[in-house]
C-alpha positions in Angstrom: -7.7 -2.8 28.1 -4.3 -2.6 29.9 -0.9 -4.1 30.0 0.2 -4.3 33.7 3.5 -3.9 35.3 4.0 -6.1 38.3 6.9 -6.0 40.7 8.0 -9.6 41.1 10.9 -9.2 43.5 12.4 -6.3 45.5 15.7 -5.7 47.3 17.2 -2.6 48.9 16.8 -0.7 45.7 20.5 0.1 45.3 21.1 -2.2 42.4 19.9 -2.1 38.8 16.3 -3.0 38.1 15.1 -5.4 35.4 11.9 -5.4 33.3 11.0 -8.8 31.8 8.7 -8.8 28.7 7.1 -12.2 27.8 7.4 -14.1 24.6 4.4 -15.2 22.4 2.1 -17.2 24.6 3.9 -16.1 27.8 2.5 -14.9 31.1 3.9 -13.6 34.3 3.9 -17.1 35.7 7.0 -17.9 33.6 9.0 -15.3 35.4 8.2 -16.4 39.0 11.2 -18.7 39.4 13.6 -16.2 37.8 12.5 -13.4 40.1 13.0 -15.5 43.2 16.7 -15.8 42.7 17.4 -12.5 41.0 18.8 -10.6 44.0 17.5 -7.5 42.3 14.3 -5.5 41.7 12.4 -7.3 39.0 9.2 -6.3 37.2 7.2 -8.3 34.7 4.6 -7.4 32.1 1.3 -9.2 31.8 -0.3 -8.7 28.4 -4.1 -8.2 28.2 -5.9 -11.5 27.7 -3.1 -13.4 29.4 -2.6 -14.8 32.8 -3.9 -12.5 35.5 -5.3 -10.2 32.8 -7.3 -13.0 31.2 -10.6 -11.1 31.5 -9.2 -8.3 29.4 -9.6 -8.3 25.6 -6.3 -9.2 23.9 -4.4 -6.6 22.0 -5.0 -6.5 18.2 -1.3 -5.8 17.3 2.2 -5.6 18.8 2.0 -1.8 18.3 -1.1 -1.7 20.5 0.7 -3.8 23.2 3.6 -1.3 23.1 1.2 1.6 23.4 -0.5 0.0 26.4 2.9 -0.7 28.1 4.2 2.8 27.4 1.0 4.2 29.1 1.8 2.1 32.2 5.6 2.8 32.3 7.2 5.9 33.9 9.7 7.3 31.4 12.4 8.1 33.9 12.2 4.7 35.5 12.4 3.0 32.1 15.5 4.9 31.2 17.3 3.4 34.3 16.0 -0.2 33.9 17.5 -3.1 32.0 14.7 -4.4 29.7 14.8 -8.0 28.7 12.5 -9.0 25.9 12.0 -12.7 25.2 10.9 -13.6 21.6 8.0 -11.3 20.8 8.8 -9.3 23.9 11.9 -7.9 22.1 9.7 -6.2 19.5 7.3 -4.9 22.3 10.4 -3.5 24.0 11.6 -1.7 20.9 8.1 -0.3 20.1 7.7 0.8 23.8 11.0 2.7 23.7 9.9 4.5 20.6 6.6 5.6 22.1 8.3 6.7 25.3 10.9 8.6 23.4 13.7 7.3 25.6 16.0 4.2 25.5 16.0 1.8 28.5 19.1 1.5 30.7 20.0 -1.4 28.5 18.1 -3.8 26.2 18.7 -7.5 26.1 16.8 -9.5 23.5 16.5 -13.3 23.9 15.8 -15.6 20.9 14.3 -12.9 18.7 15.2 -12.5 15.1 16.5 -9.0 14.2 13.5 -7.0 12.8 15.0 -6.5 9.4 15.7 -10.3 9.0 12.3 -11.6 10.0 9.9 -13.6 7.9 6.6 -12.3 9.2 4.5 -14.9 7.4 6.7 -17.9 8.5 4.1 -19.3 10.9 1.0 -17.9 9.2 -0.2 -21.2 7.9 0.7 -23.3 11.0 -2.3 -24.9 12.6 -2.9 -25.7 16.2 -1.6 -29.3 15.9 1.6 -28.2 14.3 2.3 -25.5 16.9 1.4 -28.0 19.6 4.2 -30.3 18.4 6.6 -27.3 18.5 5.4 -26.4 21.9 5.9 -29.9 23.2 9.3 -30.4 21.6 10.8 -27.2 22.8 9.5 -27.5 26.4 8.7 -23.8 26.2 8.7 -22.3 29.7 5.5 -20.3 29.2 3.5 -23.6 29.3 5.3 -25.0 32.3 2.7 -26.6 34.5 0.1 -26.6 31.8 0.8 -30.1 30.7 -1.2 -31.5 33.6 -4.6 -31.3 32.0 -6.0 -31.0 28.4 -7.8 -27.8 29.4 -4.6 -26.1 30.6 -2.8 -27.2 27.5 -5.5 -25.8 25.3 -5.4 -22.5 27.2 -1.6 -22.2 26.7 -1.8 -23.1 23.0 -4.6 -20.6 22.4 -2.4 -17.9 23.9 0.5 -18.9 21.7 -1.6 -19.0 18.5 -3.2 -15.6 19.3 0.2 -14.0 19.8 1.6 -15.6 16.6 -1.1 -13.9 14.7 0.2 -10.6 16.0 3.7 -11.6 15.0 2.6 -12.6 11.5 0.9 -9.2 11.0 3.8 -7.2 12.5 6.0 -5.5 9.9 8.6 -4.2 12.3 9.4 -0.9 14.1 10.4 2.4 12.7 14.1 2.4 11.9 15.1 4.5 14.9 18.2 3.5 16.7 18.4 3.3 20.4 21.3 4.9 22.3 21.6 2.3 25.0 23.7 -0.9 25.3 22.1 -3.8 23.5 22.8 -7.5 23.7 21.2 -10.2 21.5 21.2 -13.8 22.8 20.3 -16.9 20.8 20.2 -20.6 21.6 22.4 -22.9 19.5 19.5 -25.3 19.0 16.9 -22.7 18.2 15.2 -23.7 14.9 15.6 -20.2 13.5 19.4 -20.3 14.2 19.6 -23.7 12.5 18.2 -22.1 9.3 21.2 -19.8 9.1 19.5 -16.6 10.3 22.0 -14.3 11.9 19.7 -13.1 14.7 22.4 -11.9 17.0 24.6 -9.7 14.8 21.6 -8.4 12.9 20.6 -6.5 16.1 23.7 -4.4 15.9 22.1 -1.8 13.7 19.4 -1.0 16.3 21.7 0.9 18.7 24.4 3.5 18.5 25.6 2.2 21.9 27.7 -0.8 22.8 26.5 -4.1 21.2 27.2 -7.7 22.4 26.0 -10.8 20.6 26.0 -14.3 22.2 25.1 -17.8 21.1 24.4 -20.0 24.2 23.6 -23.7 24.6 20.0 -24.7 24.4 16.9 -24.4 22.2 14.3 -21.7 21.8 14.0 -19.9 25.2 16.1 -22.5 26.8 17.5 -19.8 29.1 14.1 -19.9 30.8 14.1 -23.7 31.5 13.4 -24.7 35.1 16.6 -25.1 37.2 18.6 -22.6 35.1 17.5 -19.5 37.0 20.9 -18.7 38.6 22.6 -19.5 35.3 20.4 -17.0 33.6 21.2 -14.2 35.9 24.9 -15.0 35.8 24.7 -14.7 32.0 22.9 -11.4 32.3 25.5 -10.0 34.6 28.3 -11.1 32.2 26.5 -9.3 29.4 26.4 -6.2 31.5 30.1 -6.5 32.2 30.7 -7.0 28.4 29.0 -3.7 27.6 31.9 -2.0 29.3 34.3 -3.4 26.8 32.1 -3.2 23.7 32.6 -0.3 21.3 29.7 1.9 20.5 28.8 2.4 16.8 29.9 5.9 15.9 28.8 5.7 12.3 
């Protein structure tokens, strides 16, 4: 069983690199359009049992995913790379950093509730039909292209439900703070935001470095919607610039 790192785009290597970690139900396919317009070196993670790793047995926990990813990730490279975790990928990123014993160059978490404010059992009783309705309503990018056939839709939904089981069982990382800049981004129409959960500010306690929180237009993972790729990278670059003005937590 492996989690693979795949280089999705390459430049002259002089700029900062980015590591994209998928959300629940996500595969590398979701990151193709993003990487094409990044103008930077971009790597993506393929979880076992997903996408190009479909023949592999899926991981049994988020902790196992992080262990597999840390085994595949050079520590020095990780320390220079901006890691962007989408949804579940935010927790995989935190757990990976703890296993490597080094913070990434920066961590950006997208539409992920701060670990200490999660409700792990929130979706535990949700069935396939209920999650299918959520899937269809949000237009979740990981299923882009899967709506063309019932078989493809069932495959995508199975990936999501399997990953949600990992999320429901996950009790959160060890309370070890990172030392890198950290940004938390949340969509205004994300159902979790609508419930009053402060998922951006809640991430502040997870780093002693500069912190930036942003609420942006759109629903859950709306930043990954087709046609918004250039907007996404523009937002990422603005977050990186904001790190320079943000104060680290010296407490």
